[in-house]
C-alpha positions in Angstrom: 0.0 0.0 0.0 2.8 2.4 0.9 4.5 1.7 -2.5 1.2 2.4 -4.3 0.8 5.6 -2.4 4.3 6.7 -3.4 3.6 6.0 -7.1 0.2 7.7 -7.0 1.6 10.7 -5.2 4.4 11.1 -7.7 1.9 10.9 -10.6 -0.5 13.4 -9.0 2.3 15.8 -8.2 3.5 15.7 -11.8 0.0 16.1 -13.3 -0.9 18.9 -10.8 2.3 20.8 -11.2 2.8 24.2 -12.7 1.6 23.2 -16.2 -1.8 22.1 -15.0 -2.3 25.2 -13.0 -1.4 27.2 -16.1 -3.7 25.2 -18.3 -6.7 25.5 -15.9 -6.4 29.1 -14.8 -5.3 30.0 -18.3 -8.5 28.4 -19.8 -10.7 30.1 -17.2 -9.2 33.5 -17.9 -9.3 32.9 -21.7 -12.9 31.9 -21.6 -13.8 34.9 -19.3 -12.3 37.2 -21.9 -13.9 35.4 -24.9 -17.4 35.4 -23.3 -17.0 39.1 -22.3 -17.2 38.3 -18.6 -20.1 35.8 -18.6 -19.8 35.8 -14.7 -21.7 39.2 -14.7 -24.8 37.3 -16.0 -24.8 34.9 -13.0 -27.9 36.3 -11.4 -29.8 36.3 -14.7 -28.8 32.6 -15.0 -30.0 31.8 -11.5 -33.4 33.2 -12.5 -33.4 31.0 -15.6 -32.5 28.0 -13.6 -35.9 28.0 -11.8 -37.8 28.7 -15.1 -39.3 25.7 -16.8 -38.6 25.2 -20.5 -41.3 22.9 -21.7 -42.1 21.7 -25.2 -38.5 21.2 -26.1 -36.3 18.1 -26.5 -34.8 16.7 -23.3 -35.2 14.1 -20.6 -35.3 16.3 -17.5 -36.0 20.0 -16.6 -33.2 22.6 -16.5 -33.5 22.8 -12.7 -33.2 19.0 -12.4 -30.1 19.1 -14.6 -28.6 21.8 -12.5 -29.4 20.0 -9.2 -28.0 16.7 -10.5 -24.8 18.5 -11.6 -24.7 20.2 -8.2 -25.2 16.8 -6.5 -22.0 15.7 -8.1 -20.1 18.9 -7.3 -21.3 19.8 -3.9 -19.7 17.0 -2.0 -16.8 16.1 0.2 -14.6 18.5 -1.9 -16.5 21.3 -0.2 -15.9 20.0 3.3 -13.1 17.5 3.5 -11.4 18.7 0.3 -11.2 22.3 1.6 -9.7 21.0 4.9 -7.1 19.0 2.9 -6.2 22.0 0.9 -5.7 24.1 4.0 -3.6 21.4 5.7 -1.3 20.9 2.8 -1.3 24.3 1.2 -2.0 26.6 4.1 -4.9 29.0 4.6 -4.0 30.7 1.3 -5.4 27.7 -0.6 -8.9 29.0 0.3 -8.3 32.1 -1.8 -6.9 30.1 -4.8 -9.8 27.7 -4.5 -12.2 30.7 -4.6 -10.5 32.4 -7.5 -10.6 29.1 -9.4 -14.4 29.1 -8.9 -14.9 32.7 -10.0 -13.0 32.4 -13.2 -14.1 28.8 -13.6 -17.7 29.9 -14.2 -16.7 30.9 -17.8 -15.2 27.5 -18.5 -18.2 25.7 -17.1 -20.4 27.8 -19.4 -18.3 27.1 -22.4 -18.0 23.3 -21.9 -21.8 23.1 -21.2 -22.6 25.1 -24.3 -20.8 22.8 -26.7 -22.1 19.7 -24.9 -25.7 20.8 -25.5 -25.0 22.0 -29.0 -23.5 18.7 -30.2 -25.7 16.4 -28.2 -27.4 13.4 -29.9 -30.5 11.3 -29.3 -30.8 7.5 -29.0 -33.5 5.6 -30.8 -35.6 5.4 -27.6 -35.5 9.2 -27.3 -32.9 9.7 -24.6 -30.4 12.5 -24.9 -26.6 11.9 -24.9 -24.0 14.5 -24.7 -20.7 15.7 -23.3 -17.1 16.3 -24.2 -16.9 13.1 -26.2 -19.7 14.1 -28.6 -18.3 17.7 -28.8 -14.9 16.3 -29.8 -16.3 13.8 -32.3 -19.1 16.0 -33.8 -17.8 19.5 -33.2 -14.2 19.1 -34.1 -13.6 16.0 -36.2 -14.7 12.3 -36.3 -11.0 11.6 -36.8 -10.5 12.6 -33.1 -12.8 9.9 -31.8 -9.8 8.3 -30.1 -9.6 11.4 -28.0 -13.3 11.3 -27.2 -12.9 7.7 -26.1 -9.9 8.6 -23.9 -12.1 11.3 -22.2 -14.8 8.7 -21.6 -12.3 6.2 -20.2 -10.9 8.8 -17.8 -14.4 9.8 -16.8 -15.4 6.2 -16.0 -12.3 5.7 -13.8 -13.0 9.1 -12.2 -16.5 8.1 -11.4 -15.1 5.2 -9.3 -12.8 7.7 -7.6 -14.1 11.2 -7.2 -17.7 10.1 -7.6 -17.8 6.9 -5.7 -14.7 5.8 -3.7 -13.9 9.2 -2.1 -17.6 9.9 -1.2 -18.4 6.5 0.5 -14.9 6.6 2.1 -15.8 10.0 3.6 -19.1 8.8 4.9 -17.5 5.8 6.5 -14.8 7.8 8.1 -17.1 10.4 9.5 -19.4 7.8 10.9 -16.4 5.8 12.3 -15.1 8.9 14.0 -18.5 9.7 15.5 -19.6 6.2 16.6 -16.3 4.2 16.8 -13.6 6.6 18.0 -11.7 4.0 20.1 -12.0 1.2 17.4 -14.0 -1.0 19.8 -16.3 -2.3 17.0 -14.0 -4.2 14.7 -14.6 -7.2 12.4 -12.3 -9.6 10.6 -12.8 -9.3 6.8 -10.7 -11.5 4.5 -7.9 -11.5 7.1 -8.1 -7.8 7.7 -9.3 -6.0 10.8 -11.7 -3.4 9.7 -14.2 -1.1 11.4 -17.7 -2.6 11.7 -19.2 0.9 11.6 -17.3 1.8 8.4 -18.3 -1.5 6.7 -22.0 -1.2 7.7 -22.0 2.5 6.5 -20.7 1.4 3.1 -23.3 -1.4 2.9 -26.1 1.0 3.7 -24.8 3.6 1.1 -24.5 0.8 -1.6 -28.0 -0.4 -1.1 -29.5 3.2 -1.0 -27.6 4.2 -4.2 -28.7 1.0 -6.0 -32.3 1.7 -5.3 -31.9 5.1 -7.0 -29.5 4.6 -9.9 -31.2 1.5 -11.4 -34.2 3.9 -12.1 -32.1 5.9 -14.6 -31.7 9.7 -15.0 -35.3 10.5 -14.1 -35.0 8.7 -10.8 -31.6 10.3 -10.0 -32.8 13.8 -11.0 -36.0 13.5 -8.9 -34.0 12.6 -5.8 -31.4 15.3 -6.4 -34.0 18.0 -7.1 -35.4 17.5 -3.6 -32.1 16.7 -1.7 -29.6 19.2 -3.1 -31.4 22.5 -2.2 -32.3 21.2 1.2 -28.8 20.0 2.2 -27.1 23.1 0.8 -29.4 25.5 2.6 -29.0 23.6 5.9 -25.2 23.4 5.6 -24.8 27.1 4.7 -27.1 28.2 7.6 -25.1 26.1 10.0 -21.8 27.5 8.7 -23.2 31.1 9.1 -24.1 30.3 12.7 -20.5 29.1 13.3 -19.1 32.3 11.6 -21.3 34.3 13.9 -19.7 32.6 16.9 -16.3 33.3 15.5 -17.1 36.9 14.5 -14.3 38.3 16.6 -11.6 36.6 14.5 -13.2 37.0 11.0 -11.0 39.9 10.0 -7.9 38.1 11.1 -9.2 35.1 9.2 -9.5 37.0 5.9 -6.1 38.6 6.4 -4.5 35.2 7.1 -6.0 33.7 4.0 -4.9 36.6 1.7 -1.4 36.8 3.3 -0.9 33.1 3.1 -1.9 33.0 -0.6 0.9 35.3 -1.6 3.5 34.8 1.1 6.2 32.0 1.3 6.6 32.7 5.0 4.7 31.6 8.0 1.5 33.5 8.5 0.9 33.0 12.2 -2.4 32.1 13.8 -1.2 28.6 14.4 -0.6 28.0 10.7 2.6 27.3 8.8 2.7 29.1 5.4 3.1 26.6 2.6 4.3 29.1 0.0 2.6 30.5 -3.1 3.0 27.3 -5.2 1.7 25.0 -2.5 -1.2 27.2 -1.8 -2.0 27.5 -5.5 -1.5 23.8 -6.2 -3.8 22.6 -3.5 -6.3 25.4 -3.8 -6.6 25.0 -7.6 -6.7 21.2 -7.3 -9.4 21.2 -4.6 -11.3 24.0 -6.5 -11.5 21.8 -9.5 -12.3 18.7 -7.4 -15.2 20.6 -6.0 -16.7 22.6 -8.9 -15.3 20.4 -11.8 -15.0 23.4 -14.1 -12.8 22.3 -17.0 -13.3 18.7 -16.3 -16.2 18.1 -18.6 -18.4 16.1 -16.1 -21.4 18.4 -15.5 -22.0 19.1 -19.2 -22.9 15.4 -19.5 -26.1 15.9 -17.5 -26.6 19.4 -19.0 -27.1 17.6 -22.3 -30.1 15.8 -21.0 -31.9 19.0 -20.1 -35.0 20.4 -21.8 -33.6 23.7 -23.3 -34.6 25.8 -26.2 -31.0 26.7 -27.1 -27.5 25.8 -26.0 -26.7 29.2 -24.4 -29.7 29.1 -22.1 -28.7 25.8 -20.5 -25.0 26.7 -20.5 -25.8 29.7 -18.4 -27.8 27.6 -16.0 -25.0 25.0 -15.7 -22.5 27.7 -15.0 -24.4 28.7 -11.8 -23.3 25.4 -10.4 -19.8 26.6 -10.1 -21.0 29.8 -8.4 -23.0 27.9 -5.8 -20.4 25.2 -5.3 -17.1 27.2 -5.0 -17.9 30.9 -4.8 -20.4 30.3 -2.0 -20.1 26.9 -0.3 -16.3 26.3 -0.5 -15.6 29.9 0.6 -17.9 29.6 3.6 -16.3 26.3 4.5 -12.8 27.7 4.3 -13.8 30.7 6.5 -15.3 28.3 9.1 -12.2 26.1 9.2 -9.6 28.9 9.3 -11.5 31.0 11.8 -12.1 28.0 14.0 -8.4 27.0 13.9 -7.4 30.6 14.8 -9.8 30.8 17.7 -9.0 27.4 19.1 -5.2 27.0 19.5 -5.6 23.3 20.5 -6.0 22.3 16.9 -2.6 21.2 15.7 -2.7 22.6 12.1 0.9 21.6 11.4 0.5 17.8 12.1 -3.1 16.9 11.7 -4.2 14.9 8.6 -6.1 16.9 6.0 -9.4 15.1 6.3 -9.3 15.3 10.1 -8.7 19.1 10.1 -12.3 19.7 9.1 -13.6 17.5 11.8 -11.3 19.1 14.4 -12.4 22.6 13.4 -16.1 21.8 13.5 -15.8 19.8 16.8 -14.5 23.0 18.5 -17.9 24.6 18.1 -20.3 23.7 21.0 -23.3 21.5 20.3 -23.9 22.3 16.6 -20.4 21.8 15.1 -20.1 18.0 14.8 -23.8 17.4 13.8 -23.5 19.9 11.0 -20.4 18.2 9.7 -21.7 14.7 10.0 -25.1 15.4 8.3 -23.4 17.6 5.7 -20.8 15.0 4.7 -23.3 12.2 4.5 -25.9 14.1 2.4 -23.3 15.8 0.2 -21.4 12.6 -0.4 -24.5 10.6 -1.1 -25.8 13.1 -3.7 -22.4 13.2 -5.4 -22.4 9.4 -5.8 -25.8 9.7 -7.6 -24.6 12.4 -10.0 -21.4 10.7 -10.9 -23.1 7.3 -11.4 -24.9 9.0 -14.3 -21.7 10.5 -15.8 -20.0 7.1 -15.7 -23.0 5.4 -17.2 -23.2 7.8 -20.2 -19.5 7.4 -20.9 -19.8 3.6 -20.7 -22.7 3.8 -23.2 -20.6 6.0 -25.5 -17.9 3.3 -25.7 -19.8 0.0 -25.3 -23.4 0.8 -26.0 -26.3 -0.1 -23.8 -24.9 -3.6 -23.1 -22.2 -2.0 -20.9 -24.5 -0.1 -18.6 -25.6 -3.0 -16.3 -22.0 -4.3 -15.7 -20.9 -0.7 -15.0 -23.6 -0.2 -12.4 -22.8 -3.5 -10.7 -19.1 -2.6 -10.5 -20.0 0.9 -9.2 -22.0 -0.7 -6.3 -19.1 -3.0 -5.6 -16.7 -0.1 -5.3 -19.1 1.5 -2.8 -18.7 -1.6 -0.6 -14.9 -1.7 -0.9 -14.0 2.0 -0.6 -14.9 2.4 3.1 -12.1 0.1 4.1 -9.5 1.7 1.8 -6.9 4.3 2.8 -8.4 7.8 2.3 -5.1 9.4 1.1 -4.7 6.9 -1.8 -8.4 7.4 -2.8 -7.9 11.2 -2.9 -4.7 11.0 -4.8 -6.1 8.6 -7.5 -9.1 11.0 -7.8 -6.8 13.9 -8.5 -5.0 11.9 -11.2 -8.2 11.0 -13.1 -9.5 14.6 -12.7 -6.4 15.9 -14.4 -6.6 13.4 -17.2 -10.2 14.3 -17.9 -9.2 18.0 -18.1 -6.8 17.6 -21.0 -9.2 16.5 -23.8 -12.0 18.5 -22.4 -10.0 21.8 -22.3 -8.7 21.0 -25.8 -12.3 20.9 -27.0 -13.3 24.1 -25.2 -10.4 26.1 -26.7 -10.8 24.7 -30.3 -14.5 25.3 -30.2 -14.3 28.7 -28.5 -15.3 30.4 -31.8 -18.5 28.4 -31.8 -19.0 29.4 -28.1 -18.5 33.1 -28.9 -20.8 33.0 -31.9 -23.6 31.3 -30.0 -23.2 33.6 -27.0 -23.2 36.8 -29.2 -26.3 35.6 -31.0 -28.5 34.3 -28.1 -27.2 36.2 -25.1 -25.9 39.5 -26.2 -28.3 39.6 -29.1 -31.2 39.3 -26.7 -32.5 36.0 -28.2 -32.4 33.8 -25.1 -36.1 32.9 -25.6 -35.5 31.9 -29.2 -35.7 28.2 -30.1 -32.8 26.5 -31.9 -34.6 24.3 -34.5 -31.5 22.5 -35.6 -32.4 18.8 -35.8 -30.7 16.6 -33.2 -29.1 13.5 -34.8 -30.4 10.1 -33.8 -27.7 7.4 -33.1 -28.1 3.7 -33.2 -26.7 2.6 -29.8 
């Protein structure tokens, strides 16, 4: 296991070095310029997200598509991931994570637009779309090998970011809460594992199976009800904690900003990790959380009922706003302010995932329950969203015959992940995230003239209500 950890860490460090930071932030800034600052249309897009768009092609409503995408993005990356970023990159990682979200709105908009524009329809009327179809149909059929590579990376990522990490997080938080002294242990295939962790994984696997075997309509109906509720409760809880920590909020903001741009120690119990470490972990966790540039959310955006590609792209882009600009920022402020106010938290030596638990546990009465409920609900919803992404990618490569085997493997991973080392699961997730970025960003940049043309016509030409009557191709799969 230690050898695997070393190999995975080396690969992750290589993929998430300076080149990836340049690629991602460069694409975010490039798309912000090309779309004339699409971020300024965020509140208009939020209004569109709760507006139904009937009598058009699509499997689910625009709001269901958004909540399903949010289900996959608002997850442990917002809670444990932010804690991991702070532990390894210092408090400054919070600012880099936030900036990644702000500029990432433009990339999420662009990738969603081309996913909807180049989507296809199966013989039974279901929508299929995403980076693989944008590459094959929008750029060139000769690049189908790249489209297949994206789909392969997404399938593996669904087992990591969308499955293994999430159920592992649920098992860990339940184990910390109900089995802190490891008194409930069982022997499983010669290994001593926590009974609480194993049972948690079993319950999650059964619950997920009941939903995902019902297809996208079943998944979207659950996400439509679960996501708004869990997000509102979590944010309200965090605001209460920030109210308790009001006396150190200014110090918290100063610490975050100073750490983001200073190679020296920043005080307040933290050790400054330097600009590159803060940027590396902040950007990595920012992407892990909002997935802008990764090409995952556009897969479900393609299933939405939308009269034109720009309308749904704007709605999809609000996912990055809610996920990172709001939820990740609030989580970061809660963790850093709690650590500053409670000097007993050893920020220099505590493991990343545990830092969040330690920070929330310092808050009387409400801290730990908010964390436990938040992680369980966020992680569960993420699993549902990513199961759909993986399924669509499997169907792109293997056709419908590959869907059932994929779902069975997905459920099996849910059972195994709770007894797997968390650090290795996170590292492998980072690797597949990075690999997904490369073909997807390539598609966004190459098709940016299309994105600009569509945006100028529908958005800046005041034609958002106009229907795109271009026929959607029907495929035989």
